[in-house]
MIMI-376187 format. One record per residue: residue number from 0; residue in three letters; x, y, z of N, C-alpha, C in turn. Coordinates in pm, whole numbers, always signed. Each point is the difference from the previous one (the first is absolute). Layout:
BEGIN
<site NUM, ALA, <X, Y, Z>, <X, Y, Z>, <X, Y, Z>>
...
# end
This chain:
BEGIN
<site 0, MET, <-5725, -2522, +2657>, <+131, -46, -48>, <+8, +18, -151>>
<site 1, GLY, <+122, +23, -47>, <+16, +26, -141>, <+98, -93, -68>>
<site 2, LYS, <+20, +23, -126>, <+86, -85, -83>, <+142, -7, +55>>
<site 3, TYR, <+56, +113, +41>, <+139, +2, +43>, <+16, -35, +148>>
<site 4, SER, <-95, +42, +80>, <+9, -30, +143>, <-15, -149, +26>>
<site 5, GLU, <-66, -71, -89>, <-20, -144, +16>, <+107, -82, -73>>
<site 6, SER, <+90, +68, -68>, <+102, -69, -80>, <+124, -30, +83>>
<site 7, ASP, <+44, -125, -4>, <+124, -38, +70>, <+120, +73, -59>>
<site 8, GLU, <-9, +34, -128>, <+111, +67, -67>, <+29, +137, +59>>
<site 9, TRP, <-102, +63, +56>, <+14, +137, +52>, <-8, +7, +153>>
<site 10, GLU, <+13, -113, +66>, <-20, +1, +145>, <+111, +75, +75>>
<site 11, ASP, <+114, +21, -64>, <+109, +73, +66>, <-13, +152, -13>>
<site 12, ILE, <-101, +46, -71>, <-16, +143, -26>, <-108, +60, +91>>
<site 13, ILE, <+32, +112, +62>, <-100, +75, +76>, <-50, +112, -90>>
<site 14, PRO, <-123, -7, -47>, <-51, +99, -95>, <-4, +140, +60>>
<site 15, ILE, <+19, +99, -86>, <-6, +141, +41>, <-126, +59, -60>>
<site 16, PRO, <-101, +32, +81>, <-127, +50, -55>, <+12, +143, -50>>
<site 17, GLN, <-97, +38, -79>, <-8, +136, -51>, <-27, +97, +115>>
<site 18, ASP, <+75, +109, +6>, <-22, +103, +101>, <-71, +119, -65>>
<site 19, ASP, <-130, +8, +25>, <-79, +108, -59>, <-11, +120, +92>>
<site 20, GLY, <+71, -3, +115>, <-4, +115, +90>, <-75, -22, +128>>
<site 21, GLY, <+25, -112, +66>, <-64, -24, +129>, <-127, -81, -11>>
<site 22, PRO, <-69, -19, +116>, <-119, -85, +3>, <-120, +59, -74>>
<site 23, ASN, <-1, +131, -17>, <-112, +66, -68>, <+52, +92, -112>>
<site 24, PRO, <+51, -60, -105>, <+57, +80, -109>, <-106, +87, -68>>
<site 25, LEU, <+43, +113, -49>, <-91, +94, -64>, <-56, -52, -132>>
<site 26, ALA, <+85, -62, -80>, <-44, -47, -132>, <+68, -132, -33>>
<site 27, ALA, <-36, -102, +72>, <+59, -132, -24>, <-49, -57, -133>>
<site 28, ILE, <+90, -63, -72>, <-37, -62, -127>, <-56, -139, +26>>
<site 29, ALA, <-111, -29, -63>, <-70, -128, +24>, <+61, -111, -86>>
<site 30, TYR, <+117, -47, +40>, <+62, -113, -70>, <-76, -128, +32>>
<site 31, THR, <+7, -96, -91>, <-56, -131, +30>, <+91, -70, +103>>
<site 32, GLU, <-54, -94, +71>, <+80, -73, +99>, <+114, -74, -68>>
<site 33, GLU, <-27, -54, -118>, <+103, -74, -74>, <+117, +90, -34>>
<site 34, TYR, <-31, +121, -50>, <+105, +94, -39>, <+75, +54, +123>>
<site 35, SER, <-73, +32, +104>, <+62, +53, +122>, <+98, -101, +59>>
<site 36, GLU, <-40, -127, +0>, <+90, -101, +55>, <+126, -14, -86>>
<site 37, ALA, <-18, -8, -130>, <+115, -15, -89>, <+97, +117, +15>>
<site 38, MET, <-54, +120, +10>, <+86, +118, +15>, <+71, +1, +135>>
<site 39, SER, <-64, -50, +103>, <+65, -3, +132>, <+120, -94, -1>>
<site 40, TYR, <-10, -109, -76>, <+114, -92, -13>, <+107, +59, -92>>
<site 41, LEU, <-43, +76, -101>, <+97, +65, -88>, <+82, +103, +78>>
<site 42, ARG, <-64, +79, +85>, <+73, +98, +79>, <+104, -68, +88>>
<site 43, ALA, <-38, -113, +57>, <+92, -72, +87>, <+118, -54, -80>>
<site 44, ALA, <-28, -52, -120>, <+106, -54, -85>, <+94, +110, -46>>
<site 45, MET, <-57, +115, -36>, <+84, +111, -45>, <+80, +59, +116>>
<site 46, ALA, <-56, -3, +120>, <+70, +55, +116>, <+128, -77, +29>>
<site 47, ARG, <-1, -129, -33>, <+119, -81, +21>, <+79, -21, -129>>
<site 48, ASP, <-41, +75, -106>, <+67, -6, -130>, <+11, -143, -50>>
<site 49, GLU, <-109, -70, +12>, <-2, -140, -41>, <-7, -12, -152>>
<site 50, LYS, <+86, -83, -55>, <+0, -30, -144>, <-14, -151, -13>>
<site 51, SER, <-117, -47, -26>, <-25, -144, +0>, <-111, -35, -98>>
<site 52, ASP, <-13, -129, -28>, <-105, -46, -89>, <-138, +28, +59>>
<site 53, ARG, <-13, -15, +132>, <-131, +23, +59>, <-38, +149, -7>>
<site 54, ALA, <+99, +87, +17>, <-28, +143, -12>, <-36, +36, -143>>
<site 55, LEU, <+62, -68, -94>, <-31, +24, -141>, <-145, -40, -29>>
<site 56, ARG, <-40, -115, +54>, <-139, -45, -18>, <-97, +96, +69>>
<site 57, LEU, <+42, +57, +112>, <-83, +96, +71>, <-24, +124, -86>>
<site 58, THR, <+104, +49, -67>, <-19, +117, -86>, <-96, -33, -114>>
<site 59, GLU, <+9, -120, -51>, <-90, -42, -108>, <-145, +1, +48>>
<site 60, ASP, <-21, -43, +122>, <-134, -3, +57>, <-55, +142, +17>>
<site 61, ILE, <+84, +89, +49>, <-44, +139, +23>, <-24, +71, -133>>
<site 62, ILE, <+86, -24, -99>, <-18, +61, -132>, <-131, -47, -62>>
<site 63, ARG, <-35, -124, +25>, <-129, -50, -49>, <-116, +84, +55>>
<site 64, MET, <+12, +42, +125>, <-105, +79, +64>, <+12, +149, -27>>
<site 65, ASN, <+124, +48, -17>, <+23, +144, -21>, <+120, +20, -91>>
<site 66, PRO, <-21, -9, -132>, <+113, +9, -95>, <+61, +139, -10>>
<site 67, ALA, <-55, +99, +68>, <+55, +136, -7>, <+90, +32, +119>>
<site 68, HIS, <+31, -98, +83>, <+81, +24, +120>, <+148, +2, -40>>
<site 69, TYR, <+52, +120, -25>, <+135, +12, -56>, <+108, -51, +95>>
<site 70, THR, <-21, +11, +131>, <+101, -49, +96>, <+17, -151, -13>>
<site 71, VAL, <-109, -69, -22>, <+6, -145, -16>, <+76, -37, -127>>
<site 72, TRP, <-24, +75, -107>, <+71, -26, -125>, <+151, +22, +18>>
<site 73, LEU, <+39, +105, +68>, <+143, +27, +22>, <+64, -111, +83>>
<site 74, TYR, <-71, -42, +103>, <+50, -108, +86>, <+15, -129, -81>>
<site 75, ARG, <-98, -26, -86>, <+6, -121, -82>, <+118, +5, -97>>
<site 76, ALA, <+22, +114, -64>, <+111, +14, -95>, <+133, -21, +71>>
<site 77, ASP, <+12, +53, +120>, <+123, -16, +78>, <+24, -147, +33>>
<site 78, MET, <-106, -70, +37>, <+14, -142, +33>, <+36, -84, -122>>
<site 79, LEU, <-60, +31, -114>, <+31, -76, -121>, <+149, +8, -32>>
<site 80, SER, <+58, +119, +20>, <+143, +18, -25>, <+83, -76, +102>>
<site 81, THR, <-34, +13, +128>, <+77, -64, +106>, <-5, -151, -10>>
<site 82, LEU, <-120, -53, -29>, <-19, -145, -6>, <+37, -58, -136>>
<site 83, GLN, <+36, +89, -95>, <+40, -41, -136>, <-107, -89, -65>>
<site 84, LYS, <-122, +48, +6>, <-112, -73, -59>, <-3, +18, -151>>
<site 85, GLY, <-64, -91, -69>, <-10, +6, -144>, <-85, +118, -45>>
<site 86, LEU, <+61, +89, -75>, <-71, +121, -40>, <-100, -24, -112>>
<site 87, LEU, <+26, -98, -83>, <-97, -33, -105>, <-128, -55, +60>>
<site 88, GLN, <+14, -76, +108>, <-118, -52, +69>, <-78, +116, +64>>
<site 89, GLU, <+73, +98, +48>, <-66, +118, +58>, <-81, +73, -107>>
<site 90, LEU, <+54, +10, -121>, <-72, +65, -109>, <-128, -77, -33>>
<site 91, GLU, <+7, -131, +0>, <-118, -82, -27>, <-109, +26, +104>>
<site 92, TRP, <+41, +9, +126>, <-96, +30, +106>, <-57, +141, -18>>
<site 93, LEU, <+87, +95, -38>, <-44, +137, -23>, <-102, +9, -113>>
<site 94, ASN, <+15, -84, -101>, <-93, +3, -112>, <-144, -18, +47>>
<site 95, THR, <-19, -96, +87>, <-134, -29, +52>, <-54, +119, +78>>
<site 96, ILE, <+86, +58, +85>, <-43, +115, +80>, <-29, +120, -90>>
<site 97, SER, <+82, +21, -102>, <-15, +114, -89>, <-131, -6, -78>>
<site 98, LEU, <-37, -118, -44>, <-123, -15, -77>, <-124, +21, +86>>
<site 99, LYS, <+15, -21, +128>, <-112, +19, +92>, <-12, +145, +44>>
<site 100, HIS, <+114, +70, +11>, <+1, +139, +46>, <+75, +83, -105>>
<site 101, ILE, <-67, +32, -109>, <+71, +54, -116>, <+45, +145, +18>>
<site 102, LYS, <-54, +72, +97>, <+37, +141, +17>, <+79, +23, +129>>
<site 103, ASN, <+75, -100, +43>, <+75, +10, +125>, <+144, +40, -28>>
<site 104, PHE, <+41, +116, +55>, <+134, +50, -24>, <+108, -87, +65>>
<site 105, GLN, <-25, -44, +124>, <+102, -73, +75>, <+41, -129, -72>>
<site 106, ILE, <-96, -64, -64>, <+32, -123, -74>, <+104, +26, -108>>
<site 107, TRP, <-17, +111, -72>, <+90, +28, -113>, <+134, +52, +47>>
<site 108, HIS, <+3, +69, +111>, <+129, +40, +56>, <+78, -123, +45>>
<site 109, HIS, <-70, -94, +62>, <+65, -124, +44>, <+53, -77, -121>>
<site 110, ARG, <-78, -2, -107>, <+44, -71, -121>, <+127, +63, -54>>
<site 111, GLN, <+6, +133, +3>, <+120, +68, -48>, <+121, -34, +87>>
<site 112, VAL, <-21, -4, +130>, <+109, -35, +92>, <+51, -141, -31>>
<site 113, ILE, <-92, -92, -20>, <+38, -139, -29>, <+72, -8, -135>>
<site 114, MET, <-57, +66, -100>, <+57, -7, -134>, <+139, +62, -6>>
<site 115, SER, <+27, +97, +85>, <+131, +65, +0>, <+111, -94, +44>>
<site 116, HIS, <-37, -114, +59>, <+100, -99, +43>, <+6, -121, -94>>
<site 117, ILE, <-73, +7, -111>, <+3, -107, -99>, <+84, +48, -118>>
<site 118, PRO, <+105, -72, -39>, <+96, +51, -99>, <-55, +16, -141>>
<site 119, THR, <-94, -84, -40>, <-55, +9, -135>, <-153, -2, +7>>
<site 120, LEU, <-62, +57, -100>, <-146, +8, -2>, <-61, -139, -12>>
<site 121, PRO, <-84, -41, +94>, <-66, -131, -10>, <-86, -6, -125>>
<site 122, PRO, <-1, -112, -69>, <-71, -10, -129>, <-151, +19, +12>>
<site 123, THR, <-55, -17, +120>, <-146, +12, +16>, <-45, +141, +40>>
<site 124, GLU, <+96, +90, +22>, <-36, +129, +59>, <-86, +86, -94>>
<site 125, THR, <+41, +16, -124>, <-77, +86, -90>, <-137, -59, -29>>
<site 126, ALA, <-11, -132, -2>, <-130, -63, -22>, <-94, +30, +117>>
<site 127, PHE, <+56, +0, +121>, <-84, +32, +116>, <-45, +145, -5>>
<site 128, LEU, <+88, +91, -40>, <-39, +140, -10>, <-109, +19, -106>>
<site 129, ALA, <+8, -76, -107>, <-104, +6, -103>, <-134, -44, +58>>
<site 130, LEU, <+4, -99, +87>, <-121, -46, +66>, <-58, +110, +90>>
<site 131, MET, <+88, +71, +69>, <-45, +110, +85>, <-63, +112, -82>>
<site 132, PHE, <+61, +30, -113>, <-54, +106, -85>, <-132, -42, -65>>
<site 133, ALA, <-17, -130, -21>, <-127, -48, -54>, <-114, +27, +98>>
<site 134, LYS, <+33, +2, +128>, <-100, +30, +103>, <-22, +150, +15>>
<site 135, ASP, <+106, +77, -17>, <-10, +146, +11>, <+115, +61, -80>>
<site 136, ALA, <-32, +48, -119>, <+104, +49, -91>, <+65, +129, +48>>
<site 137, LYS, <-57, +64, +102>, <+55, +128, +47>, <+41, -6, +147>>
<site 138, ASN, <+38, -118, +44>, <+41, -17, +140>, <+133, +72, +22>>
<site 139, TYR, <-3, +110, +74>, <+117, +84, +19>, <+115, -78, +65>>
<site 140, HIS, <-30, -82, +99>, <+105, -72, +71>, <+73, -98, -92>>
<site 141, VAL, <-75, -65, -87>, <+62, -96, -92>, <+84, +72, -104>>
<site 142, TRP, <-49, +114, -49>, <+78, +77, -97>, <+129, +53, +63>>
<site 143, SER, <-9, +49, +122>, <+120, +49, +67>, <+102, -111, +18>>
<site 144, TYR, <-50, -116, +38>, <+89, -115, +16>, <+61, -39, -133>>
<site 145, ARG, <-79, +0, -107>, <+53, -40, -131>, <+109, +97, -45>>
<site 146, GLN, <-17, +128, +26>, <+104, +95, -37>, <+128, -26, +77>>
<site 147, TRP, <-15, -30, +127>, <+119, -35, +78>, <+65, -125, -58>>
<site 148, LEU, <-80, -99, -40>, <+50, -125, -55>, <+78, +24, -129>>
<site 149, VAL, <-54, +85, -85>, <+66, +31, -128>, <+137, +63, +26>>
<site 150, ARG, <+3, +95, +93>, <+126, +67, +28>, <+99, -95, +69>>
<site 151, HIS, <-50, -80, +94>, <+88, -87, +79>, <+65, -108, -86>>
<site 152, PHE, <-78, -61, -90>, <+53, -108, -84>, <+34, +46, -141>>
<site 153, SER, <-7, +131, -24>, <+33, +57, -131>, <-78, -68, -112>>
<site 154, LEU, <-132, +7, +9>, <-87, -66, -97>, <-49, +95, -109>>
<site 155, TRP, <+74, +106, -25>, <-46, +106, -88>, <-38, -49, -139>>
<site 156, ASP, <+84, -81, -61>, <-23, -39, -139>, <-126, -83, -18>>
<site 157, SER, <-26, -88, +93>, <-119, -86, -12>, <-127, +72, +44>>
<site 158, GLU, <+15, +108, +73>, <-118, +66, +57>, <-71, +90, -101>>
<site 159, LEU, <+73, +56, -96>, <-65, +86, -98>, <-103, -76, -83>>
<site 160, PRO, <+32, -119, -53>, <-103, -77, -71>, <-120, -33, +88>>
<site 161, TYR, <+25, -15, +130>, <-110, -29, +92>, <-97, +118, +7>>
<site 162, THR, <+55, +121, +6>, <-89, +117, +4>, <-80, +11, -129>>
<site 163, GLU, <+62, -37, -111>, <-69, +7, -127>, <-115, -100, -6>>
<site 164, SER, <+21, -116, +58>, <-107, -101, +3>, <-117, +48, +85>>
<site 165, LEU, <+32, +67, +111>, <-106, +54, +85>, <-80, +107, -72>>
<site 166, LEU, <+70, +90, -67>, <-67, +109, -68>, <-74, -46, -125>>
<site 167, GLN, <+48, -106, -60>, <-72, -57, -114>, <-132, -60, +48>>
<site 168, SER, <+3, -55, +121>, <-121, -57, +58>, <-97, +108, +45>>
<site 169, ASP, <+55, +108, +57>, <-83, +110, +50>, <+79, +130, -9>>
<site 170, VAL, <-21, +74, -106>, <+77, +123, -23>, <-31, +107, +105>>
<site 171, ARG, <-108, -19, +75>, <-38, +96, +104>, <+57, -35, +138>>
<site 172, ASN, <+84, -100, +5>, <+59, -42, +127>, <+106, +101, +43>>
<site 173, ASN, <-41, +98, +81>, <+94, +106, +37>, <+116, -53, +82>>
<site 174, SER, <-20, -110, +73>, <+110, -60, +76>, <+107, -54, -95>>
<site 175, ALA, <-43, -56, -111>, <+95, -52, -99>, <+78, +115, -65>>
<site 176, TRP, <-67, +112, -24>, <+70, +117, -54>, <+104, +51, +99>>
<site 177, ASN, <-38, +5, +125>, <+95, +42, +103>, <+120, -93, +7>>
<site 178, HIS, <-27, -130, -12>, <+108, -98, +6>, <+90, +11, -123>>
<site 179, ARG, <-59, +28, -114>, <+83, +18, -120>, <+95, +117, +18>>
<site 180, TRP, <-50, +109, +60>, <+87, +114, +27>, <+118, -43, +87>>
<site 181, PHE, <-30, -76, +104>, <+106, -48, +90>, <+102, -84, -77>>
<site 182, VAL, <-48, -91, -83>, <+90, -90, -72>, <+89, +76, -97>>
<site 183, VAL, <-57, +98, -69>, <+76, +74, -100>, <+100, +95, +64>>
<site 184, PHE, <-42, +71, +104>, <+83, +108, +53>, <+77, -35, +128>>
<site 185, ALA, <-55, -85, +84>, <+65, -23, +129>, <+131, -78, -12>>
<site 186, ARG, <+16, -80, -102>, <+122, -77, -16>, <+122, +89, -21>>
<site 187, HIS, <-23, +122, -45>, <+110, +92, -28>, <+21, +103, +109>>
<site 188, THR, <-74, -12, +110>, <+8, +104, +102>, <+26, -57, +138>>
<site 189, ASP, <+61, +81, +80>, <+17, -29, +142>, <-108, +79, +73>>
<site 190, PRO, <-100, -69, +60>, <-111, +73, +61>, <+42, +93, +113>>
<site 191, LYS, <+120, -19, +54>, <+47, +87, +108>, <+59, +130, -53>>
<site 192, LYS, <+32, +1, -131>, <+68, +117, -56>, <-80, +71, -107>>
<site 193, HIS, <-82, -73, -73>, <-64, +58, -118>, <-151, +4, +13>>
<site 194, SER, <-60, +96, -63>, <-145, +10, -9>, <-35, +84, -120>>
<site 195, ILE, <-122, -15, -47>, <-44, +81, -113>, <+3, +147, +37>>
<site 196, GLU, <-39, +29, +126>, <-2, +139, +44>, <+138, +64, -11>>
<site 197, ASN, <+103, -79, +24>, <+136, +54, -10>, <+48, +11, -145>>
<site 198, GLY, <-79, -54, -91>, <+34, +10, -141>, <+108, -97, -45>>
<site 199, ASP, <+31, -101, +81>, <+107, -91, -40>, <-41, -147, +13>>
<site 200, ALA, <-129, -24, +5>, <-46, -137, +17>, <+32, -88, -121>>
<site 201, ASP, <+22, +61, -113>, <+21, -75, -124>, <+146, +2, -43>>
<site 202, SER, <+90, +18, +93>, <+141, +26, -33>, <+59, -98, -100>>
<site 203, GLU, <-51, -124, -2>, <+58, -99, -90>, <-102, -58, -97>>
<site 204, VAL, <-119, +57, -3>, <-102, -49, -93>, <+24, +65, -136>>
<site 205, SER, <+23, -82, -100>, <+36, +51, -132>, <-121, +61, -71>>
<site 206, LEU, <+30, +85, -98>, <-106, +57, -81>, <-75, -108, -78>>
<site 207, GLU, <+71, -106, -33>, <-63, -112, -70>, <-111, -61, +85>>
<site 208, ILE, <+28, -17, +129>, <-101, -55, +90>, <-116, +99, +16>>
<site 209, ILE, <+32, +127, +12>, <-103, +102, +12>, <-94, -4, -121>>
<site 210, GLU, <+56, -7, -117>, <-82, -4, -121>, <-82, -129, -5>>
<site 211, ARG, <+59, -110, +46>, <-75, -126, +4>, <-121, +12, +91>>
<site 212, GLU, <+20, +62, +116>, <-110, +15, +95>, <-107, +95, -53>>
<site 213, ILE, <+43, +103, -70>, <-97, +93, -59>, <-88, -73, -102>>
<site 214, GLU, <+62, -77, -88>, <-77, -71, -103>, <-89, -107, +62>>
<site 215, TYR, <+51, -68, +101>, <-81, -103, +67>, <-125, +64, +62>>
<site 216, THR, <+19, +115, +64>, <-110, +66, +69>, <-100, +58, -99>>
<site 217, LYS, <+49, +54, -109>, <-90, +52, -103>, <-89, -112, -55>>
<site 218, ALA, <+57, -117, -18>, <-79, -114, -49>, <-106, -40, +101>>
<site 219, ALA, <+35, +6, +128>, <-95, -36, +105>, <-114, +102, +6>>
<site 220, ILE, <+33, +126, -19>, <-103, +105, +0>, <-96, -20, -116>>
<site 221, SER, <+51, -44, -112>, <-86, -18, -118>, <-107, -105, +23>>
<site 222, THR, <+26, -93, +90>, <-99, -105, +28>, <-107, +46, +99>>
<site 223, ALA, <+34, +99, +84>, <-95, +50, +101>, <+36, +145, +31>>
<site 224, PRO, <-41, +94, -84>, <+42, +140, +17>, <-44, +63, +132>>
<site 225, GLN, <-107, -50, +59>, <-51, +60, +123>, <+60, -68, +124>>
<site 226, ASN, <+105, -75, -18>, <+70, -66, +110>, <+109, +94, +51>>
<site 227, GLN, <-12, +43, +124>, <+92, +101, +52>, <+142, -52, +20>>
<site 228, SER, <+16, -129, +32>, <+131, -54, +36>, <+108, +26, -105>>
<site 229, PRO, <-21, -35, -127>, <+108, +23, -98>, <+27, +149, -24>>
<site 230, TRP, <-101, +85, +13>, <+25, +143, -14>, <+92, +49, +111>>
<site 231, SER, <-23, -49, +121>, <+87, +38, +112>, <+140, -56, -21>>
<site 232, TYR, <+7, -123, -50>, <+130, -64, -26>, <+77, +80, -105>>
<site 233, LEU, <-73, +43, -102>, <+63, +76, -109>, <+60, +130, +52>>
<site 234, ARG, <-73, +68, +87>, <+53, +122, +60>, <+130, -30, +77>>
<site 235, GLY, <-2, -109, +76>, <+118, -35, +79>, <+121, -30, -85>>
<site 236, VAL, <-22, -73, -110>, <+111, -34, -91>, <+62, +127, -58>>
<site 237, LEU, <-84, +90, -45>, <+51, +125, -57>, <+74, +82, +105>>
<site 238, ARG, <-57, +10, +117>, <+61, +79, +107>, <+133, -59, +43>>
<site 239, SER, <+13, -133, -6>, <+123, -65, +47>, <+123, +44, -79>>
<site 240, LYS, <-21, +41, -125>, <+111, +48, -83>, <-6, +150, -24>>
<site 241, GLY, <-85, +66, +77>, <-9, +144, -16>, <-65, +44, -130>>
<site 242, MET, <-79, -91, -59>, <-69, +33, -125>, <-133, +67, +32>>
<site 243, GLY, <-36, +99, -77>, <-129, +65, +19>, <-113, -81, -61>>
<site 244, LEU, <-122, +27, +45>, <-117, -69, -55>, <-24, +41, -145>>
<site 245, VAL, <+58, +111, -40>, <-16, +48, -138>, <+46, -105, -100>>
<site 246, LYS, <+95, -81, +42>, <+53, -105, -89>, <-112, -89, -53>>
<site 247, LEU, <-104, -20, +81>, <-108, -90, -39>, <-133, +73, -13>>
<site 248, LYS, <+7, +129, -24>, <-122, +79, -17>, <-83, -54, -117>>
<site 249, GLY, <+65, -29, -109>, <-71, -50, -118>, <-69, -132, +27>>
<site 250, PHE, <+65, -84, +78>, <-62, -128, +35>, <-126, +24, +82>>
<site 251, ALA, <+7, +86, +101>, <-116, +26, +86>, <-115, +62, -79>>
<site 252, GLU, <+34, +81, -98>, <-104, +66, -79>, <-81, -99, -82>>
<site 253, GLN, <+51, -120, -20>, <-78, -104, -68>, <-122, -41, +82>>
<site 254, TYR, <+7, +23, +130>, <-108, -42, +90>, <-78, +117, +57>>
<site 255, ALA, <+45, +121, -28>, <-71, +119, +50>, <+34, +120, -87>>
<site 256, ASP, <-74, +14, -107>, <+19, +114, -91>, <-87, +115, +51>>
<site 257, LEU, <+62, +110, +40>, <-76, +111, +56>, <-97, +62, -100>>
<site 258, GLU, <+23, -24, -127>, <-89, +54, -103>, <-119, -92, -24>>
<site 259, LYS, <+1, -117, +60>, <-111, -96, -15>, <-44, -45, +139>>
<site 260, GLU, <-68, +91, +68>, <-34, -23, +140>, <-88, -124, +22>>
<site 261, ASP, <-79, -34, -100>, <-90, -115, +15>, <+71, -134, -20>>
<site 262, GLU, <+125, +5, -43>, <+69, -124, -36>, <+118, -32, +92>>
<site 263, VAL, <+3, +63, +116>, <+106, -29, +97>, <-14, -143, +49>>
<site 264, ARG, <+107, -76, -11>, <-4, -142, +37>, <+65, -28, +135>>
<site 265, SER, <+68, +100, +56>, <+67, -23, +127>, <+14, +129, +80>>
<site 266, SER, <-57, +1, +119>, <+18, +116, +88>, <+145, +12, +44>>
<site 267, HIS, <+70, -113, +6>, <+141, +2, +40>, <+87, +64, -108>>
<site 268, ALA, <-43, -15, -124>, <+71, +68, -109>, <-18, +151, +12>>
<site 269, LEU, <-120, +43, +40>, <-23, +142, +22>, <+91, +54, +111>>
<site 270, ASP, <+9, -74, +107>, <+87, +39, +111>, <+145, +9, -47>>
<site 271, PHE, <+44, -100, -76>, <+135, -2, -56>, <+24, +123, -87>>
<site 272, LEU, <-98, +29, -85>, <+15, +113, -92>, <+0, +133, +73>>
<site 273, ALA, <-78, +10, +107>, <-2, +124, +77>, <+141, +34, +49>>
<site 274, ASP, <+72, -101, +45>, <+137, +23, +47>, <+96, +22, -117>>
<site 275, ALA, <-22, -73, -109>, <+89, +15, -116>, <-13, +141, -59>>
<site 276, TYR, <-124, +48, -14>, <-19, +135, -52>, <+59, +104, +95>>
<site 277, ALA, <-13, -24, +130>, <+56, +94, +99>, <+152, +8, -14>>
<site 278, GLU, <+62, -114, -31>, <+145, +0, -20>, <+38, +91, -116>>
<site 279, GLU, <-87, +8, -99>, <+26, +83, -118>, <-50, +143, +17>>
<site 280, GLU, <-49, +30, +120>, <-56, +132, +28>, <-125, +28, -83>>
<site 281, GLN, <-68, -107, -43>, <-128, +16, -69>, <-111, -6, +105>>
<site 282, LYS, <-11, +107, +77>, <-90, +0, +115>, <-147, -15, -41>>
<site 283, GLU, <-39, +59, -110>, <-140, -7, -40>, <-39, -144, -36>>
<site 284, ARG, <+89, -68, -71>, <-30, -138, -37>, <+5, -90, +124>>
<site 285, SER, <+94, +26, +87>, <+5, -76, +125>, <-129, +22, +79>>
<site 286, GLY, <-42, +126, +6>, <-124, +32, +72>, <-121, -64, -63>>
<site 287, LYS, <-2, -11, -133>, <-113, -63, -66>, <-9, -148, +34>>
<site 288, ALA, <+116, -66, +6>, <+2, -141, +39>, <-54, -17, +142>>
<site 289, LEU, <+41, +88, +89>, <-47, -6, +139>, <-149, +33, +8>>
<site 290, GLU, <-46, +90, -84>, <-141, +34, -2>, <-84, -118, -45>>
<site 291, LEU, <+46, -72, -101>, <-72, -119, -46>, <-9, -105, +111>>
<site 292, LEU, <+107, -11, +75>, <-1, -95, +112>, <-102, +44, +106>>
<site 293, ALA, <+3, +128, +36>, <-88, +50, +106>, <-147, +0, -42>>
<site 294, ARG, <-25, +33, -125>, <-138, +17, -44>, <-64, -128, -52>>
<site 295, ARG, <+84, -90, -56>, <-62, -109, -74>, <+57, -139, +27>>
<site 296, TYR, <+131, -11, +7>, <+58, -133, +4>, <+43, -48, +139>>
<site 297, ASP, <+7, +89, +95>, <+29, -40, +138>, <-57, +104, +98>>
<site 298, PRO, <-131, +29, -10>, <-59, +107, +80>, <+1, -26, +150>>
<site 299, ILE, <+12, -125, +41>, <+1, -28, +143>, <+122, +62, +68>>
<site 300, ARG, <+105, +27, -80>, <+120, +65, +54>, <+14, +143, -53>>
<site 301, LYS, <-113, +63, -21>, <-2, +135, -56>, <+87, +96, +81>>
<site 302, ASN, <-9, -7, +132>, <+78, +92, +84>, <+151, -17, -23>>
<site 303, TYR, <+40, -124, -22>, <+142, -25, -25>, <+43, +59, -135>>
<site 304, TRP, <-81, -23, -101>, <+35, +53, -133>, <-3, +153, +1>>
<site 305, ASP, <-95, +56, +76>, <-2, +146, +15>, <+128, +52, +65>>
<site 306, TYR, <+44, -73, +101>, <+125, +39, +66>, <+117, -5, -98>>
<site 307, ARG, <+6, -107, -79>, <+107, -11, -99>, <-7, +117, -99>>
<site 308, LYS, <-121, +38, -35>, <-17, +110, -95>, <+43, +131, +63>>
<site 309, SER, <-26, +16, +130>, <+40, +123, +68>, <+151, +16, +4>>
<site 310, LEU, <+72, -112, +0>, <+146, +6, -1>, <+53, +59, -130>>
<site 311, LEU, <-83, -8, -102>, <+37, +58, -129>, <-38, +148, -9>>
<site 312, GLY, <-69, +48, +104>, <-46, +139, -2>, <-127, +18, -79>>
<site 313, LEU, <-76, -110, -19>, <-124, +5, -78>, <-121, -10, +92>>
<site 314, GLU, <-114, +46, -48>, <-121, -3, +81>, <-50, -143, +15>>
<site 315, GLN, <-73, -23, +110>, <-55, -132, +27>, <-119, -26, -92>>
<site 316, VAL, <-34, -127, -8>, <-114, -42, -84>, <-128, +26, +78>>
<site 317, SER, <-97, +65, -62>, <-126, +26, +68>, <-81, -127, +12>>
<site 318, THR, <-86, -7, +101>, <-81, -120, +24>, <-106, -15, -108>>
# end
């Protein structure tokens, strides 16, 4: 006998067991008895489209055992709406589940569904996200949710200082760099219509903002020249306005002077310069930057740098 079969609350329900394909299934999943029983009652409740407090508690029990069961999450969200349950209380319950299962996608999708029915941002929401990032600063699901939150509640102005605080704490936080890009550029774009590839992602981003981002990124590079994230960000900012890398060739040369091979401070600056020189049709200098990468500063990717050099019509670097 189990928890639900012995409960007076569920005595009117005939459970529907899992059908694994007959009495001798080929690959039956070894569920625990507790989970199998709970799911059999859930199937019965869903079959009759039951929306009740007991069914809500049942979903909570199953989520405790299997938080990745997306069907249960959808059923729970539907019931919360039908029963007009307190959504702030649901968020509080979700907080506990989220902290226990920090890499669970279904939890964050459910949170987004719940939050989409709340008219204003709850005052505790950003603090909870900070707690999640303290556990894992690069949690993809939390970052995706935060971007949705920023767009949904139009939090653009307050979010930029937040990215700066993150990068001040850890300039190598590539997730924070990615989020800064979203905050700066996504507010001006319709993701269904615009993209960088189409050349119109920056349709409303002013040159003043572009210059601000360039200077901000240059300052970040100065603190950690071998940090790839700001170099990639810098390329993106320039490309967003159709600016060539040549614009910042002089800046990159501060960290990789081809005439002082022993004093290169950043392999990423060499990579940047290789493309900048190529833009100017200075193939030999571009090739020299790639050669330094292949031979000395990034030899583990020698084949890649050789390939880049071959695109210039130059010979590969010998081993």
